[in-house]
C-alpha positions in Angstrom: -14.6 -19.6 -5.7 -16.7 -16.5 -6.4 -15.0 -13.3 -6.1 -16.1 -12.2 -2.7 -15.4 -16.2 -1.2 -11.3 -15.9 -2.8 -11.6 -12.4 -1.2 -12.8 -13.5 2.3 -10.1 -16.3 1.8 -7.6 -13.6 1.4 -8.6 -12.3 4.6 -8.5 -15.2 6.4 -5.1 -16.5 5.1 -3.2 -13.2 5.8 -5.1 -12.5 9.1 -7.5 -10.0 8.6 -10.5 -9.3 10.4 -13.8 -9.0 8.3 -14.6 -5.5 8.0 -17.0 -4.0 10.6 -20.2 -1.7 10.0 -19.8 -0.1 12.8 -17.9 2.6 14.1 -14.0 2.5 13.2 -11.2 2.9 15.0 -10.2 6.4 15.0 -6.4 5.4 13.5 -4.9 2.6 12.0 -1.0 1.3 12.3 1.1 2.4 9.5 5.0 1.1 8.7 6.7 4.2 8.0 10.4 2.6 7.8 10.8 0.3 10.9 8.4 1.7 12.8 4.3 1.2 13.4 3.1 4.6 12.9 -0.4 5.2 14.0 -2.3 7.4 11.2 -5.6 9.2 10.8 -8.5 6.5 9.7 -9.9 8.4 7.3 -13.0 7.6 4.7 -10.9 7.9 2.0 -9.3 4.6 3.5 -12.7 2.6 4.1 -13.9 3.4 0.5 -10.7 2.2 -1.5 -9.8 -0.9 1.0 -12.2 -3.6 -0.8 -10.6 -2.8 -4.5 -7.0 -2.1 -2.5 -6.9 -5.4 -1.5 -8.1 -7.0 -4.9 -5.4 -5.1 -6.3 -2.8 -7.1 -3.8 -4.8 -10.2 -5.4 -4.9 -9.2 -9.0 -1.0 -8.8 -8.8 0.1 -10.9 -6.5 1.5 -8.9 -4.2 1.9 -9.6 -0.6 0.7 -7.7 2.4 4.4 -7.5 4.1 5.9 -4.1 4.4 7.6 -4.6 0.8 4.6 -5.6 -1.0 2.2 -2.4 0.3 5.4 -0.8 -1.0 4.9 -2.5 -4.7 1.2 -2.7 -4.7 1.4 0.9 -3.8 3.8 1.6 -6.9 1.8 -0.5 -8.6 -1.7 1.6 -7.9 0.5 5.0 -8.2 1.4 3.2 -11.6 -2.0 3.1 -12.5 -3.3 6.9 -12.2 -4.0 6.6 -8.3 -3.5 9.9 -7.8 -5.9 11.0 -10.3 -8.5 8.3 -8.2 -8.2 10.7 -5.2 -5.3 12.7 -4.2 -5.3 11.9 -1.0 -5.6 7.9 -1.8 -2.2 8.9 -3.5 -0.4 10.1 -0.3 -1.3 7.2 1.0 0.3 5.6 -2.1 3.1 7.6 -1.3 3.9 6.2 1.9 4.0 3.1 1.7 5.8 3.6 -1.4 9.2 5.2 0.8 9.5 2.2 3.3 9.2 -0.2 0.2 11.8 2.2 -1.7 14.0 1.4 1.6 14.0 -1.9 1.2 13.5 -2.7 -2.1 14.0 0.0 -4.9 14.1 -2.5 -7.6 11.2 -4.1 -6.6 9.2 -1.0 -6.3 10.2 -0.1 -10.1 9.4 -2.8 -11.4 5.5 -2.4 -9.8 5.5 1.0 -11.3 6.7 -0.4 -14.4 4.1 -2.6 -14.4 1.2 -0.6 -13.2 1.7 1.5 -16.0 0.5 -1.1 -18.4 -2.2 -1.9 -15.9 -5.2 -0.3 -14.9 -6.3 0.1 -11.3 -10.2 -0.7 -9.4 -11.0 2.7 -8.2 -13.3 4.0 -11.1 -16.7 4.5 -9.5 -18.3 2.6 -12.4 -15.4 -0.3 -12.2 -16.6 -0.1 -8.5 -20.1 -0.9 -8.8 -19.0 -3.1 -11.8 -17.7 -5.4 -9.2 -20.0 -4.7 -6.3 -22.6 -6.4 -9.2 -20.2 -9.6 -9.4 -19.7 -8.2 -12.8 -16.4 -10.2 -12.3 -16.5 -13.7 -11.4 -13.6 -14.5 -10.2 -9.5 -12.8 -9.3 -8.3 -14.2 -12.8 -11.1 -12.5 -14.6 -10.1 -9.3 -13.0 -6.2 -10.4 -13.9 -7.4 -10.5 -17.8 -9.2 -7.4 -17.3 -6.8 -5.1 -15.4 -3.5 -6.7 -14.9 -0.5 -5.3 -17.7 1.6 -7.3 -19.7 4.4 -8.1 -16.9 7.0 -8.7 -19.9 6.2 -5.8 -21.7 8.2 -2.3 -22.2 9.2 -0.5 -20.5 7.7 2.8 -19.6 9.3 6.1 -21.3 10.9 9.1 -20.0 8.1 10.7 -18.7 6.5 7.9 -16.7 10.5 7.9 -15.2 10.4 11.7 -14.4 6.3 11.4 -12.7 8.1 8.0 -11.1 11.3 10.2 -9.6 8.8 13.1 -8.3 6.8 10.1 -6.7 9.8 9.3 -4.9 11.0 12.4 -4.0 8.1 13.4 -2.6 7.6 9.8 -1.0 10.9 10.7 1.1 9.7 14.2 2.6 6.8 12.6 3.6 8.6 9.2 5.3 10.6 12.4 7.4 7.8 14.4 8.3 6.7 11.2 9.9 8.8 8.4 10.8 11.5 11.2 12.3 9.3 12.8 15.3 7.7 9.0 15.7 11.6 8.0 16.1 12.0 11.2 18.6 8.9 10.1 20.7 9.5 6.4 20.8 13.2 6.8 22.0 11.9 9.1 24.2 9.0 7.3 26.0 11.9 4.8 26.2 14.0 6.5 27.7 11.9 7.3 30.5 10.5 3.6 31.5 14.0 3.3 32.3 15.4 1.5 29.2 19.2 2.0 28.4 19.7 4.5 25.3 21.6 2.0 22.9 18.3 -0.4 23.8 16.4 2.2 23.2 17.6 3.6 20.0 17.7 -0.4 18.5 15.3 -0.2 15.5 12.4 -2.8 16.3 12.8 -6.5 14.6 10.8 -6.7 11.7 7.2 -8.0 10.8 5.7 -8.9 7.5 8.6 -7.3 5.9 8.2 -8.9 2.7 
């Protein structure tokens, strides 16, 4: 299959609708801990979404909460903050959830990212759109680092620690008000307090 055909198959397998060329919804649900929190559906997300999805494909990380955390940690390791600070902040939101669920996997993904390259550079995106790489395997060969390579040095470890600290602050800023609103709205509908504060059942956790 061509790269685009593999991407279409990825969307079909994951249950995602094809990208729409019409008006986009104003918000998009994003996992923050056990909650799906509606966040602004900004233009930056649309610009990079295709290439983010290709990152899932070349790394093998899933689209569940842990997988999104892994691909975000990987992207941070590749320097996504330099590609777009807004994109980096989006990575931090997913990293915080992934770290709470599987911290070792987040570190391994960041480590792999330090030995890899992302697809976010303008020239790389243009080359992908011109079909310079024929399939996912060719992208992996060009951009995915050695999974058994050396661990990051002290500076990159410190960088990860800074990312993690900021991610947890962002997580608290988003999640705490969302929990209060959810619990308050459920109590207002007559649900008992113990039922209202119970975490929602995880979906696509991996």
